[in-house]
Wavefront OBJ file of the C-alpha trace (Angstrom):
o trace
v -0.085 0.447 -0.045
v 0.989 3.577 -0.933
v 1.765 5.798 1.978
v 0.048 8.398 1.565
v 1.382 12.286 2.706
v -0.183 15.218 3.825
v 2.479 17.703 2.597
v 5.723 17.331 0.486
v 9.304 18.870 1.462
v 11.367 18.862 -1.857
v 15.062 20.447 -1.866
v 16.739 20.589 -4.896
v 21.042 20.496 -4.457
v 22.471 23.109 -3.630
v 24.602 24.825 -6.419
v 28.016 25.780 -5.499
v 28.481 29.862 -6.039
v 32.241 30.011 -7.105
v 30.662 30.002 -11.379
v 27.224 30.388 -12.925
v 24.677 27.108 -13.851
v 25.593 24.555 -16.541
v 23.308 22.021 -18.488
v 24.222 19.264 -16.630
v 23.379 20.876 -13.785
v 19.805 21.631 -15.220
v 19.613 18.160 -16.666
v 20.476 15.788 -13.443
v 18.696 18.302 -10.686
v 16.548 21.224 -11.866
v 14.870 20.497 -14.470
v 13.263 16.977 -12.894
v 12.419 18.454 -9.414
v 10.652 21.522 -10.988
v 8.599 19.450 -13.104
v 7.971 16.540 -10.380
v 7.152 20.077 -8.073
v 4.791 21.536 -10.644
v 3.007 18.138 -11.079
v 2.681 18.201 -7.637
v 1.526 21.655 -7.085
v -1.058 20.869 -10.371
v -2.639 18.016 -7.825
v -3.142 20.726 -5.377
v -0.735 18.684 -3.129
v 1.121 20.826 0.141
v 4.701 21.524 -0.950
v 7.974 23.684 -0.292
v 10.314 23.748 -2.792
v 13.528 24.731 -1.096
v 17.152 25.610 -2.827
v 19.712 27.907 -2.116
v 23.593 28.345 -3.078
v 26.190 26.598 -1.138
v 28.280 29.682 -0.192
v 30.871 27.542 2.202
v 34.125 25.190 1.223
v 37.616 25.390 -0.111
v 36.499 25.932 -3.982
v 35.449 29.675 -3.108
v 38.706 30.444 -1.111
v 40.383 29.540 -4.406
v 38.507 30.940 -6.294
v 38.449 34.119 -3.942
v 42.569 34.045 -3.876
v 42.846 34.108 -7.473
v 40.534 36.546 -8.459
v 41.775 38.601 -6.105
v 38.643 39.421 -4.011
v 37.225 38.134 -0.508
v 34.837 34.545 -0.568
v 32.453 37.189 0.660
v 32.283 38.834 -2.754
v 33.098 36.016 -5.053
v 29.731 34.756 -3.504
v 27.641 37.851 -3.599
v 28.371 37.649 -7.140
v 27.550 34.121 -8.317
v 24.258 33.752 -5.798
v 22.757 36.336 -7.220
v 23.436 35.388 -10.964
v 22.276 32.023 -10.337
v 19.470 32.846 -8.530
v 18.761 34.964 -11.814
v 19.358 32.530 -14.143
v 16.600 30.150 -12.569
v 14.378 32.389 -12.023
v 14.124 33.201 -15.837
v 14.444 29.823 -16.474
v 11.425 28.906 -14.478
v 12.745 27.063 -11.347
v 9.743 27.584 -9.678
v 11.546 27.254 -5.686
v 9.278 28.205 -3.320
v 12.553 29.900 -1.678
v 16.346 30.598 -2.785
v 18.158 30.780 0.209
v 21.940 31.147 0.999
v 24.546 29.484 3.586
v 26.181 32.957 4.276
v 22.744 34.001 5.827
v 22.584 34.464 9.235
v 19.708 31.998 10.315
v 21.717 29.612 8.391
v 24.729 30.207 10.495
v 22.427 29.818 13.510
v 20.718 26.726 12.500
v 23.627 24.396 11.096
v 25.462 25.828 14.161
v 22.442 24.310 16.689
v 22.704 21.154 14.803
v 26.296 20.791 15.536
v 26.183 22.255 19.104
v 23.088 19.383 19.854
v 24.921 16.693 18.612
v 28.316 17.395 20.404
v 26.019 18.193 23.910
v 24.353 14.753 23.411
v 28.363 13.326 23.080
v 27.476 12.087 18.966
v 31.190 13.595 18.067
v 34.345 11.552 19.053
v 37.138 14.140 19.278
v 40.111 12.908 17.893
v 43.901 13.840 16.649
v 44.859 12.815 13.159
v 47.774 13.807 10.812
v 46.197 16.192 7.940
v 48.103 17.340 5.088
v 50.246 20.708 5.350
v 51.322 23.451 3.533
v 54.386 24.387 5.227
v 55.032 27.285 2.633
v 51.829 28.740 3.546
v 51.595 27.699 7.026
v 48.307 26.084 7.070
v 46.715 23.141 7.224
v 45.088 21.769 3.559
v 41.396 20.550 3.043
v 40.885 17.969 0.207
v 39.708 20.599 -2.174
v 43.748 22.255 -1.688
v 45.335 18.826 -2.541
v 46.123 17.661 -6.357
v 47.400 14.120 -7.408
v 47.450 11.292 -8.550
v 44.054 9.322 -8.620
v 44.709 5.275 -7.199
v 41.761 4.199 -9.213
v 42.008 5.652 -13.586
v 45.494 7.077 -12.660
v 44.238 10.618 -13.656
v 47.249 12.969 -12.738
v 44.526 15.719 -11.436
v 42.353 14.272 -9.025
v 41.395 16.109 -5.618
v 41.955 14.780 -2.350
v 38.679 14.210 -2.039
v 37.253 13.498 -5.308
v 38.235 12.433 -8.846
v 36.575 14.472 -11.295
v 38.017 12.033 -13.703
v 36.235 8.476 -12.536
v 33.883 9.882 -10.158
v 35.675 8.001 -7.171
v 35.448 9.415 -4.140
v 38.715 9.638 -2.336
v 40.656 10.773 1.011
v 43.880 12.709 0.686
v 45.905 10.123 1.770
v 45.022 8.196 -1.719
v 46.013 10.301 -3.442
v 49.666 9.302 -5.100
v 52.213 12.617 -5.177
v 49.949 14.805 -3.294
v 50.297 18.816 -4.339
v 49.454 21.402 -2.008
v 47.496 23.656 -4.355
v 48.270 27.055 -2.917
v 52.133 26.311 -3.121
v 52.872 23.771 -5.862
v 54.858 22.136 -2.611
v 54.403 18.190 -1.318
v 52.397 18.812 2.187
v 53.756 17.180 5.365
v 51.762 15.458 7.431
v 50.827 17.206 11.058
v 48.280 16.615 14.221
v 45.269 18.336 14.533
v 42.227 17.553 16.351
v 38.597 17.673 14.573
v 35.455 15.989 15.829
v 34.907 13.264 14.101
v 30.862 11.574 13.545
v 31.018 7.748 14.036
v 29.568 6.797 10.672
v 30.808 2.931 11.219
v 28.066 3.042 14.513
v 25.295 3.782 12.430
v 26.426 0.822 9.731
v 23.701 -1.864 10.435
v 21.200 0.768 11.010
v 22.259 2.475 6.853
v 21.513 -1.463 6.354
v 18.314 -1.597 7.252
v 16.916 1.482 5.976
v 18.407 1.428 3.024
v 18.977 -1.852 1.864
v 15.736 -3.657 3.117
v 13.284 -0.975 3.421
v 13.976 1.077 0.266
v 14.532 -0.816 -2.858
v 11.883 0.923 -4.607
v 14.860 3.592 -4.860
v 16.379 3.840 -8.086
v 19.200 1.110 -8.847
v 22.162 3.648 -9.847
v 21.468 5.047 -6.734
v 20.642 1.942 -4.407
v 24.219 0.629 -6.146
v 26.364 3.364 -5.293
v 24.610 3.519 -1.496
v 25.250 -0.773 -1.553
v 28.119 -0.390 -2.338
v 29.886 2.143 0.403
v 27.881 0.222 3.126
v 29.398 -3.324 1.816
v 32.951 -1.810 1.684
v 32.431 -1.355 5.532
v 31.624 2.674 6.863
v 34.673 4.802 8.480
v 34.426 7.561 10.844
v 34.439 11.267 9.218
v 35.771 14.701 10.647
v 32.952 17.101 10.700
v 35.238 20.403 10.965
v 38.007 21.500 8.798
v 40.879 24.094 9.614
v 39.683 26.925 7.250
v 38.556 30.458 7.694
v 35.882 30.556 5.471
v 32.956 28.846 6.643
v 30.717 29.094 10.140
v 32.694 28.826 13.169
v 32.647 25.720 14.948
v 30.160 26.602 17.794
v 32.273 24.661 21.427
v 35.468 25.328 23.173
v 38.310 24.257 20.961
v 37.042 25.011 18.436
v 39.038 28.344 17.184
v 40.468 28.550 13.410
v 38.193 25.770 12.484
v 34.849 25.345 10.679
v 31.843 22.963 10.382
v 32.759 20.731 7.466
v 31.348 22.170 4.196
v 28.927 18.866 3.918
v 27.711 18.561 7.627
v 27.251 22.227 6.500
v 25.408 22.874 3.574
v 22.679 19.571 3.570
v 21.436 22.007 6.662
v 20.587 24.802 4.066
v 17.665 22.701 3.415
v 16.451 22.975 7.360
v 17.525 26.647 7.153
v 16.026 27.296 3.833
v 12.462 25.824 4.800
v 12.646 28.390 7.845
v 13.033 31.170 6.103
v 10.579 30.054 3.489
v 8.070 29.128 6.640
v 8.697 32.701 8.236
v 7.581 34.766 5.021
v 4.586 32.297 4.351
v 3.404 32.159 7.908
v 3.733 28.664 8.283
v 5.395 26.352 10.552
v 8.560 25.024 9.457
v 8.801 21.589 11.285
v 5.862 20.777 10.345
v 7.939 20.400 6.962
v 11.255 18.550 8.680
v 9.204 16.704 11.946
v 6.198 15.264 10.817
v 5.489 12.038 9.783
v 2.916 12.782 7.338
v 5.285 14.773 5.329
v 7.303 13.290 2.152
v 11.030 14.245 1.699
v 13.032 13.899 -1.043
v 16.220 15.022 -2.598
v 16.802 15.947 -5.801
v 20.675 15.996 -6.386
v 23.030 14.219 -8.797
v 25.305 11.138 -8.934
v 28.211 12.935 -7.561
v 26.058 13.286 -4.131
v 24.739 10.022 -3.670
v 26.368 9.660 -0.762
v 26.346 12.924 1.145
v 22.567 12.799 0.885
v 22.084 9.048 1.169
v 24.038 7.847 4.245
v 26.089 10.804 5.506
v 23.167 12.947 6.148
v 20.419 10.941 6.937
v 22.259 9.464 9.649
v 22.874 12.579 11.320
v 19.749 13.620 10.983
v 19.189 10.402 12.902
v 21.552 11.339 15.019
v 19.542 14.585 16.159
v 16.374 12.457 16.758
v 13.840 14.707 15.530
v 13.719 14.752 11.948
v 11.726 12.676 9.111
v 14.590 10.660 7.048
v 13.915 11.204 2.800
v 11.833 9.057 1.550
v 13.118 9.063 -1.796
v 16.632 10.262 -3.669
v 16.134 10.314 -7.456
v 19.501 11.085 -8.174
v 20.950 11.352 -12.032
v 23.758 10.307 -13.648
v 25.961 13.105 -15.476
v 24.883 15.108 -18.861
v 27.858 15.169 -21.856
v 28.347 18.002 -24.588
v 29.099 16.531 -27.451
v 30.443 13.624 -26.464
v 32.852 15.171 -23.812
v 32.215 15.470 -20.065
v 31.486 18.807 -18.994
v 34.105 21.114 -17.715
v 33.908 23.840 -15.622
v 37.702 24.475 -15.468
v 38.318 24.054 -19.442
v 34.914 25.745 -20.249
v 33.387 23.099 -21.698
v 29.949 23.813 -20.906
v 26.290 25.383 -21.815
v 25.947 27.485 -19.524
v 22.802 29.064 -18.467
v 23.008 32.765 -17.979
v 24.793 32.366 -21.670
v 21.638 30.440 -23.579
v 18.976 32.790 -21.883
v 20.942 35.646 -23.651
v 21.099 33.942 -26.937
v 18.091 31.664 -27.049
v 15.413 34.626 -25.702
v 12.281 32.761 -24.833
v 13.360 29.479 -25.380
v 13.392 27.940 -22.063
v 10.884 24.937 -22.893
v 13.279 24.464 -25.556
v 16.022 23.809 -23.789
v 13.658 22.231 -21.355
v 12.129 20.003 -23.630
v 15.219 18.662 -24.556
v 16.800 18.188 -21.550
v 13.774 15.931 -20.444
v 13.982 14.269 -23.401
v 17.910 13.357 -22.919
v 17.628 13.001 -19.237
v 20.325 10.908 -17.715
v 18.315 9.099 -15.380
v 20.077 5.696 -15.268
v 23.426 6.069 -17.453
v 25.075 9.118 -18.652
v 23.791 11.133 -21.810
v 24.669 13.382 -24.195
v 23.688 16.747 -25.503
v 24.520 17.803 -28.740
v 23.333 21.303 -30.817
v 22.411 19.041 -33.784
v 19.898 17.068 -31.580
v 18.376 20.471 -29.697
v 17.432 21.751 -33.280
v 16.150 18.336 -34.826
v 13.713 18.361 -31.247
v 13.149 21.330 -31.567
v 12.297 21.608 -35.353
v 10.742 17.774 -35.968
v 8.822 17.708 -32.689
v 8.309 20.756 -30.979
v 7.357 22.670 -33.981
v 6.113 19.914 -36.281
v 3.957 18.485 -34.267
v 2.729 19.906 -30.697
v 2.772 23.827 -32.640
v 1.982 22.556 -35.456
v -1.004 20.583 -34.113
v -2.299 23.339 -31.895
v -1.910 26.208 -34.507
v -4.004 24.330 -37.217
v -6.974 23.858 -34.428
v -6.937 27.115 -33.568
v -6.860 28.863 -37.099
v -8.918 26.315 -38.908
v -11.390 27.406 -36.167
v -11.328 31.169 -36.581
v -11.582 30.927 -40.294
v -14.467 28.362 -40.288
v -15.925 29.542 -36.742
v -15.337 33.031 -36.284
v -13.004 31.787 -33.652
v -15.720 30.208 -31.429
v -15.411 26.300 -30.191
v -17.939 24.675 -32.712
v -20.407 21.949 -31.103
v -19.696 18.421 -31.467
v -22.076 16.296 -33.077
v -22.381 12.189 -33.665
v -19.270 10.871 -33.211
v -17.293 8.387 -35.924
v -15.074 5.246 -34.517
v -11.337 8.026 -35.195
v -12.989 10.393 -32.990
v -13.938 7.657 -30.019
v -10.345 6.213 -30.462
v -8.929 9.934 -30.177
v -11.452 10.922 -27.447
v -9.926 7.265 -25.317
v -6.198 9.020 -25.820
v -7.310 12.173 -24.041
v -8.914 10.225 -20.779
v -5.903 7.655 -20.949
v -2.803 10.052 -20.949
v -2.706 12.094 -18.108
v -2.295 8.963 -16.033
v 0.408 7.517 -17.875
v 2.192 10.742 -17.051
v 1.284 10.332 -13.944
v 2.258 7.139 -13.389
v 6.214 7.712 -15.106
v 6.554 10.923 -12.544
v 5.503 9.074 -9.751
v 8.508 6.644 -10.383
v 10.599 9.546 -11.537
v 10.684 8.627 -15.570
v 10.901 11.799 -16.778
v 11.604 10.701 -19.907
v 8.582 8.851 -20.229
v 6.129 10.879 -18.902
v 7.275 13.911 -21.191
v 7.053 11.275 -24.134
v 3.620 10.450 -22.817
v 2.685 14.501 -23.192
v 3.711 14.398 -26.862
v 1.747 10.964 -27.636
v -1.216 13.227 -26.516
v 0.156 16.199 -29.332
v 1.159 12.957 -31.674
v -2.327 12.353 -31.352
v -3.904 15.167 -31.943
v -1.625 15.952 -34.993
v -2.696 12.606 -36.574
v -6.164 13.494 -36.152
v -6.526 16.398 -37.960
v -3.724 14.845 -40.761
v -6.096 11.646 -41.004
v -9.917 13.820 -40.615
v -8.350 16.607 -42.938
v -11.268 19.320 -41.831
v -9.977 21.607 -44.432
v -11.353 19.681 -47.370
v -14.639 18.682 -45.617
v -15.899 21.907 -44.889
v -17.817 22.506 -48.218
v -19.804 19.066 -48.163
v -20.213 18.796 -43.966
v -19.533 21.826 -41.849
v -21.137 19.823 -38.899
v -18.823 16.812 -38.931
v -16.099 19.321 -39.175
v -17.265 21.463 -35.969
v -17.142 17.875 -34.196
v -13.411 17.123 -34.929
v -12.392 21.154 -34.193
v -14.373 20.368 -30.922
v -12.254 17.460 -30.364
v -9.139 18.695 -31.600
v -9.695 22.233 -29.172
v -10.177 19.724 -26.553
v -6.833 18.070 -27.271
v -5.479 21.559 -26.947
v -6.871 22.448 -23.559
v -5.578 18.854 -21.942
v -2.189 19.645 -23.178
v -2.599 22.995 -21.597
v -2.406 21.032 -18.152
v -0.591 18.103 -18.757
v 2.714 20.200 -20.706
v 2.924 22.812 -18.037
v 5.330 20.717 -15.595
v 7.251 20.703 -18.618
v 6.519 23.331 -20.587
v 5.621 25.842 -17.895
v 5.817 28.641 -20.328
v 4.038 27.282 -23.565
v 1.637 26.383 -21.534
v 0.870 29.611 -20.011
v 1.202 30.888 -23.714
v -1.472 28.166 -24.825
v -3.724 29.038 -22.151
v -3.593 33.000 -23.215
v -4.685 31.094 -26.785
v -7.660 28.988 -25.693
v -8.571 32.231 -23.562
v -8.720 30.107 -20.587
v -7.478 29.847 -16.994
v -4.719 27.802 -15.570
v -6.530 24.381 -14.884
v -5.509 21.589 -12.413
v -4.348 18.304 -13.132
v -8.033 16.768 -11.459
v -9.421 18.091 -14.909
v -6.810 16.420 -17.353
v -8.662 13.870 -19.492
v -11.768 15.309 -19.223
v -13.293 16.291 -23.172
v -15.363 18.817 -22.262
v -13.127 21.469 -21.244
v -14.029 24.027 -23.866
v -17.779 24.802 -23.913
v -19.778 25.212 -27.188
v -19.069 29.049 -28.396
v -16.501 29.547 -25.866
v -14.123 32.428 -27.704
v -10.688 31.546 -28.431
v -8.024 34.272 -28.973
v -6.242 34.364 -32.013
v -3.636 31.778 -32.946
v -0.168 32.491 -31.505
v 3.126 30.141 -32.848
v 4.601 28.545 -29.485
v 7.490 27.220 -31.082
v 9.400 28.706 -34.323
v 12.181 26.545 -36.111
v 15.722 27.063 -34.799
v 17.471 27.661 -38.299
v 21.291 26.344 -39.269
v 23.327 29.328 -38.414
v 22.406 29.988 -35.257
v 23.083 26.388 -34.512
v 26.345 26.956 -36.125
v 27.323 29.907 -33.978
v 27.049 27.439 -30.718
v 28.924 24.949 -32.991
v 31.710 27.004 -33.187
v 31.501 28.402 -29.860
v 32.538 25.265 -28.903
v 35.157 24.150 -31.408
v 37.108 27.717 -30.593
v 37.388 26.661 -26.998
v 38.140 22.593 -27.574
v 41.199 24.641 -29.715
v 42.188 26.865 -26.716
v 42.131 23.925 -24.459
v 44.548 22.351 -27.116
v 46.811 25.327 -27.409
v 47.118 26.157 -23.315
v 47.536 22.451 -23.277
v 50.060 21.966 -25.748
v 52.022 24.925 -24.332
v 51.939 23.659 -20.662
v 53.936 20.565 -21.954
v 57.490 21.052 -20.819
v 59.593 19.753 -23.704
v 62.115 16.687 -22.965
v 65.130 15.019 -25.023
v 64.364 11.409 -24.017
v 65.928 9.672 -27.271
v 70.086 10.080 -28.090
v 71.660 12.917 -30.144
v 74.426 13.416 -31.837
v 76.693 16.453 -31.369
v 75.255 17.949 -35.148
v 71.744 17.264 -33.770
v 72.365 19.754 -30.506
v 74.510 22.521 -32.158
v 71.322 22.943 -34.221
v 69.644 24.515 -31.139
v 70.411 28.309 -30.889
v 70.297 28.609 -26.824
v 70.456 32.334 -25.488
v 70.870 34.329 -22.015
v 67.822 36.680 -22.105
v 66.111 39.218 -19.306
v 62.438 38.972 -18.778
v 61.265 42.648 -19.331
v 57.806 42.582 -18.513
v 55.032 39.471 -17.393
v 51.361 39.524 -17.314
v 48.679 36.609 -17.442
v 47.223 35.411 -20.507
v 43.286 36.605 -20.700
v 41.212 33.058 -20.247
v 44.121 30.993 -19.603
v 44.587 29.087 -16.547
v 48.420 28.117 -17.299
v 49.870 30.437 -19.626
v 51.982 33.652 -18.798
v 53.036 36.732 -21.275
v 56.875 37.590 -21.678
v 59.227 40.371 -23.243
v 62.695 38.531 -22.979
v 65.711 40.474 -24.159
v 68.081 38.371 -25.738
v 70.195 40.854 -26.383
v 69.818 41.583 -30.509
v 66.211 41.942 -30.099
v 63.292 41.858 -27.708
v 61.063 38.756 -28.196
v 57.026 37.660 -27.129
v 57.234 34.081 -25.823
v 54.203 32.351 -24.014
v 54.954 30.220 -21.191
v 52.933 27.231 -19.379
v 53.957 28.231 -16.086
v 51.357 30.638 -14.089
v 50.704 27.811 -11.311
v 54.768 27.499 -10.307
v 55.110 31.419 -10.998
v 53.363 34.637 -10.532
v 54.575 37.552 -13.406
v 55.660 40.328 -10.472
v 58.528 37.292 -9.316
v 59.212 37.041 -12.890
v 59.972 40.643 -14.203
v 63.742 41.115 -14.056
v 65.335 37.738 -14.270
v 67.792 36.018 -16.207
v 67.102 33.623 -18.486
v 67.511 30.844 -21.016
v 65.971 31.067 -24.126
v 65.736 28.297 -27.331
v 65.832 31.406 -29.656
v 65.753 29.127 -33.114
v 62.437 27.811 -32.221
v 59.973 27.928 -34.740
v 57.243 31.018 -33.788
v 53.669 28.957 -33.038
v 50.311 31.021 -32.187
v 48.633 30.212 -28.671
v 45.607 31.628 -27.377
v 45.886 34.568 -30.476
v 49.434 35.477 -29.830
v 52.467 34.456 -31.537
v 55.396 32.921 -29.034
v 58.913 33.551 -30.504
v 60.836 31.354 -28.589
v 60.646 29.247 -25.254
v 62.146 29.672 -21.859
v 63.832 26.660 -20.154
v 62.819 25.212 -16.529
v 63.605 22.468 -14.540
v 61.774 19.884 -13.095
v 61.592 18.849 -9.523
v 61.046 15.748 -8.130
v 58.214 16.795 -7.051
v 56.935 17.956 -10.106
v 57.912 22.039 -9.034
v 59.003 23.697 -12.033
v 62.501 26.134 -11.122
v 63.802 28.324 -13.419
v 67.162 27.678 -15.345
v 69.492 30.420 -14.306
v 72.421 31.804 -15.772
v 74.037 33.958 -13.378
v 73.219 37.511 -13.477
v 77.018 37.735 -14.791
v 75.983 36.787 -18.296
v 74.821 39.494 -20.686
v 72.322 39.200 -22.535
v 72.390 37.642 -26.093
v 75.293 35.034 -24.715
v 75.055 31.929 -26.769
v 74.730 29.072 -24.308
v 77.434 26.380 -25.381
l 1 2 3 4 5 6 7 8 9 10 11 12 13 14 15 16 17 18 19 20 21 22 23 24 25 26 27 28 29 30 31 32 33 34 35 36 37 38 39 40 41 42 43 44 45 46 47 48 49 50 51 52 53 54 55 56 57 58 59 60 61 62 63 64 65 66 67 68 69 70 71 72 73 74 75 76 77 78 79 80 81 82 83 84 85 86 87 88 89 90 91 92 93 94 95 96 97 98 99 100 101 102 103 104 105 106 107 108 109 110 111 112 113 114 115 116 117 118 119 120 121 122 123 124 125 126 127 128 129 130 131 132 133 134 135 136 137 138 139 140 141 142 143 144 145 146 147 148 149 150 151 152 153 154 155 156 157 158 159 160 161 162 163 164 165 166 167 168 169 170 171 172 173 174 175 176 177 178 179 180 181 182 183 184 185 186 187 188 189 190 191 192 193 194 195 196 197 198 199 200 201 202 203 204 205 206 207 208 209 210 211 212 213 214 215 216 217 218 219 220 221 222 223 224 225 226 227 228 229 230 231 232 233 234 235 236 237 238 239 240 241 242 243 244 245 246 247 248 249 250 251 252 253 254 255 256 257 258 259 260 261 262 263 264 265 266 267 268 269 270 271 272 273 274 275 276 277 278 279 280 281 282 283 284 285 286 287 288 289 290 291 292 293 294 295 296 297 298 299 300 301 302 303 304 305 306 307 308 309 310 311 312 313 314 315 316 317 318 319 320 321 322 323 324 325 326 327 328 329 330 331 332 333 334 335 336 337 338 339 340 341 342 343 344 345 346 347 348 349 350 351 352 353 354 355 356 357 358 359 360 361 362 363 364 365 366 367 368 369 370 371 372 373 374 375 376 377 378 379 380 381 382 383 384 385 386 387 388 389 390 391 392 393 394 395 396 397 398 399 400 401 402 403 404 405 406 407 408 409 410 411 412 413 414 415 416 417 418 419 420 421 422 423 424 425 426 427 428 429 430 431 432 433 434 435 436 437 438 439 440 441 442 443 444 445 446 447 448 449 450 451 452 453 454 455 456 457 458 459 460 461 462 463 464 465 466 467 468 469 470 471 472 473 474 475 476 477 478 479 480 481 482 483 484 485 486 487 488 489 490 491 492 493 494 495 496 497 498 499 500 501 502 503 504 505 506 507 508 509 510 511 512 513 514 515 516 517 518 519 520 521 522 523 524 525 526 527 528 529 530 531 532 533 534 535 536 537 538 539 540 541 542 543 544 545 546 547 548 549 550 551 552 553 554 555 556 557 558 559 560 561 562 563 564 565 566 567 568 569 570 571 572 573 574 575 576 577 578 579 580 581 582 583 584 585 586 587 588 589 590 591 592 593 594 595 596 597 598 599 600 601 602 603 604 605 606 607 608 609 610 611 612 613 614 615 616 617 618 619 620 621 622 623 624 625 626 627 628 629 630 631 632 633 634 635 636 637 638 639 640 641 642 643 644 645 646 647 648 649 650 651 652 653 654 655 656 657 658 659 660 661 662 663 664 665 666 667 668 669 670 671 672 673 674 675 676 677 678 679 680 681 682 683 684
C-alpha cells in the first residue's frame, strides 16, 4: 500500500556559488525537480520546494585568491547570477536561500551543538596534510594528485572528477598543495568526527531492506559504500571561510561543508515558513511529510548515507523517502568541464536564445541521464525543436485554432455524432494523463514527457487523418465535431504540458482564452464549452535555423582549440632519445632577461613574457602560471631557445621557449644562467 502524505518537502541540490549553472546541472537536478514540483502543485498538494546557494568550502577560497577578492564578494556575485538565471528559466523554487545567511549559520551551529552536547561526536587527533610554505592545514580540495583508481593526474583530495571516485587525500599518489605547489607534510590536528560506522547496521536496514524501490544507480552506490564498511568522518575543518565551530576548542576551525550544506535545506525552509506564516517543523519533523532530495550522482553518498545518519543521530527529523539522483550529462560526446569552459552556461543560453526556455527544458528532459550518462548535442537540440515541438505540438495547436477562426469565427463549435476515429482519440485524451502520472511517480521523466507528446502526436495525426479543410464545403457539422475534439486535446495539453513546458502552457492558455487548469481536470473532453471564444493563434514554437546552431558549434570548437593550445603550451619539452652533436648545435640557446610579464586572458596556465635576448626583444608564452607569478619573474635572467619556430597560442605569436627544470616533486624552477651572463650570450 502506497503511503499518502499530507505535505511534501522537496529539495534540489544547492549549487556551489563559485561559478554559473550549466546544462549538466539542469538535466541532473533542477529540471526534473521542477517538473515534479509543478506536477504536485497542479494536483493541489502542499509543497515546499527549497534550494539555495552553497557558499562555504575550499573552492570558494581558491577562486577568491585567484581573483583577488574576498570569499564574500565571490559568493555574492554568483548567488545573484544563479538566482536570476533560475528565475528566468522558470525553476519555481518557493525559496532560493543561501548558506552565508545569518539564519543558516544559526541553524547549522545549533544542529552541531546538539550532537556535541549529546556526545554524538568523538574528538580525534589525526595527521592531516599541511602546507609548510603557506603555514596552514589543507582541506581536501586544496590537494591534487594522481587518482589511485584511474591514474588521472589532476584528482582532488576528496574526489576524482575523471572517474568519479570518492577519495581521501592520503589515497592520492604524489599529492601536491594547490596553494604552493609543494608536497605537503603530515601534521597533527584535532577534529570532531561523526562515528558513521556505528550507524552501519541501521543504514543497512533502512536503505538495503526498506528502500529497495530507490533507483538502481542510487541503491547500487549506497550498497557499495555500506558493503565496503563505513568509517568515522570529520565534521570540522581547519579553514577560515565557513561557519565557525561553535564549541570550546573550535577556534580557527569551521564546520565541514558537507555537514553545513544539507542543513541549508532546513534553514531555507525556516526562512520560507517565516515569510509564509507557516510552521517549518511541519515540513521537517512531521511523519505525514514526504522528504525528497533531487541531486546528481556525485552527491549520492552525502544525501543517502551521511546526512540521513546525522538526522537519525539528532533524533527529531524525518528521513528522505527517496533520493532520485541522476547520472551525468555530457556535451558533444565529451564530459562537461567548468575548468575547461566545456559547457553550455544557462545565463548565456538565456541571452542567446530569448523566449526559448521550454526548448531547452524539453531537450534536457528527453535526454535526461536517469540511469546512465547521456549526451547533449546542438544538432539534436535543433532536430527536437524543429521536428517535434514545431512540427508536432505547435503545428497541431496552430492548425486547430486557425481553422476554428477561419470556419467558426474563433468560437468553439459544438460536437455532433462521433465516428470510430473520434472515439479513439477521445480515449487517448482520457488515458494519457494517467500514463504521465504513473511515470512521474516513479521519477521516469523521459517516459512522462514522451506520454505528454503522445497526446500532441495523437492530435496532429487526428487532423491529418480527418482533413477538415477538405470537408468544410460538404459537411460543416462534421468539421465542427473534429475541431471541437482538436481543441479539447489542446486544452488538455495546456494542463499536462505545464510541468515540462511552463512557458508554453501559459501561451497556450492565453490562445485558448482559459485560466490555467488543475491536474484533476486532465482527461476531460469538455474543458471548452461550445461557443467559447478563442483568441488569435500564436506560434508556440519557431524553427531554429542552421546558422544559429553553427554559432554554438563554432563556439565549442573555439573552446576546444583554446584548450588544446593551452595543454600543448604547458607541456615542457624533454629530450629522451639519444642525439648526436650535430643535433645539439642546431639549438640556439641564449641568455635573456625578462622585461615584462603578465597573465594571458582566458588561460589558466599561460604567462606572456617580453624577453631581451641581446639583439632584440621577443614575446614568449609559457605555461608556468601554476609555479610563478608575473611579478616575481620580471628582471629574471633566463635561458631561451631562440631558433624555435614561432607558434601562435591564444591569439598571440610565441617567438621562442624559456627553459625550466622540473624537481622530483613536480615543481618548476628557472634555469638561471647567473647575473653576470650578458643578454644575448650563447649557451654552449
